[in-house]
N, C-alpha and C positions, 0 to 999 in steps of 0.2 A: 503494499500500500504506498502510495506516496503522500507527501503534505506532512505537515507539522502534527504531532498529537493532538492539537486542539483544532485542527482544519478538518470539518466533516467530510466524509468520502464524496459526497456529491459536488462538492465545490472543486475537487480534484479530478474527478471522473466524468462528471456530469450525471444527470438524471437518466435512469434507464430508458433508452429508446426515445428521448425527448424529440430528436429532430425528426423521426418517423411519426411519432404521435403528433407533433405540429403539423406535418405535412398533411397527414389524415384530416386533422381538424381544420386545415386550410381548404380542404376540397379534394385531395389526391383521390382517385378511385381505388388504389390498392398500394398498400406499403408493406414492406418485408422488414421485419426487425431481426437481425441476427445478433444475439446477445448470449452469453454465459447463461445457463439454466436458472440459477436463483434470481438473476436480474431479469430474465425473461418472464417469469411469474409476475413480478411485480409490474413490468411494463404491460403485460395483458389485463392485469387488475385495473390499472389507469385507463386502458383503453375501453374495458367494461364499463367503468364507472362514468365514462364519458361518451358512451353510446357509438364507440368507434370500432367495436369487434368485427363488424362486417367488412370493414376497410383494411384491418391489420392482420398480416400473416406471420406467425411467429415462427422462426427458425433457430434451432439451438446451435450456437458456435462454440468454440473453444475458448 
């Protein structure tokens, strides 16, 4: 993990799938999120909470 002990992980790495979720919210027909499995679950929860699950395809990366 990078950053100082007081730096939250999301400031260093970014929110899970944020660019893909923003693209879907902006009207993209289909967005592919390629994230590690734990992050992917969070990103899909965010997509579902915002009604974007029909536009977001989740692919597990390394």
